[in-house]
C-alpha positions in Angstrom: -15.1 -4.7 -13.4 -13.4 -3.7 -16.7 -9.7 -4.0 -17.2 -7.6 -2.5 -19.9 -3.9 -2.7 -20.7 -1.1 -0.8 -22.5 1.7 -2.9 -23.6 4.3 -1.6 -26.0 8.0 -1.4 -26.2 8.4 1.1 -23.3 5.1 0.5 -21.3 3.4 -2.3 -19.5 0.4 -0.7 -17.6 -3.2 -1.6 -16.6 -6.1 0.5 -15.7 -9.4 -0.9 -14.2 -12.7 0.5 -13.3 -15.4 -1.0 -11.1 -18.8 0.5 -10.4 -20.5 -0.5 -7.2 -23.8 1.5 -6.4 -23.3 5.1 -6.4 -19.4 5.0 -6.5 -16.7 3.8 -8.9 -13.1 2.7 -8.1 -10.3 3.1 -10.6 -7.1 1.1 -10.1 -4.1 1.6 -12.3 -0.4 0.9 -12.4 2.3 -1.3 -13.8 1.3 -4.8 -14.8 2.4 -7.3 -12.1 1.9 -4.8 -9.3 -1.1 -3.9 -7.1 -1.0 -0.3 -8.5 -2.9 2.6 -6.9 -6.6 3.0 -6.5 -9.0 5.9 -6.2 -12.7 5.8 -5.3 -15.1 8.6 -6.3 -18.7 8.8 -4.9 -21.8 10.2 -6.9 -25.3 11.1 -6.1 -26.7 7.9 -7.7 -25.7 4.8 -9.5 -26.7 6.3 -12.9 -24.2 9.1 -12.5 -21.4 6.7 -11.3 -22.0 4.6 -14.5 -22.1 7.6 -16.8 -18.8 8.9 -15.3 -17.2 5.4 -15.7 -18.3 5.3 -19.3 -16.7 8.7 -20.1 -13.5 7.5 -18.5 -13.4 4.4 -20.5 -13.9 6.3 -23.6 -10.9 8.5 -22.7 -8.6 5.4 -22.4 -8.1 5.1 -26.1 -4.5 3.9 -26.0 -5.5 1.0 -23.7 -7.0 -2.3 -24.9 -9.1 -4.9 -23.2 -7.1 -8.0 -22.7 -8.3 -11.4 -24.0 -10.0 -13.7 -21.4 -6.9 -15.9 -21.5 -4.7 -13.1 -20.7 -6.8 -12.2 -17.4 -6.6 -15.9 -16.2 -2.8 -15.5 -16.1 -2.7 -12.1 -14.2 
């Protein structure tokens, strides 16, 4: 699972993606909440991974938190 966060003066959001076999699950919301999740299925694992990588590239404003940040979440 990969997690990204957007924290600035107005926002405190997270976005996660997890690829499992031929599907990926995206979870997003305000930091400190469970957020919402959506799962999408694909024909195979390669297609799921490619779609996940495309979504990750589109998350330009979000940054990956440091490992220390993740341990406090």
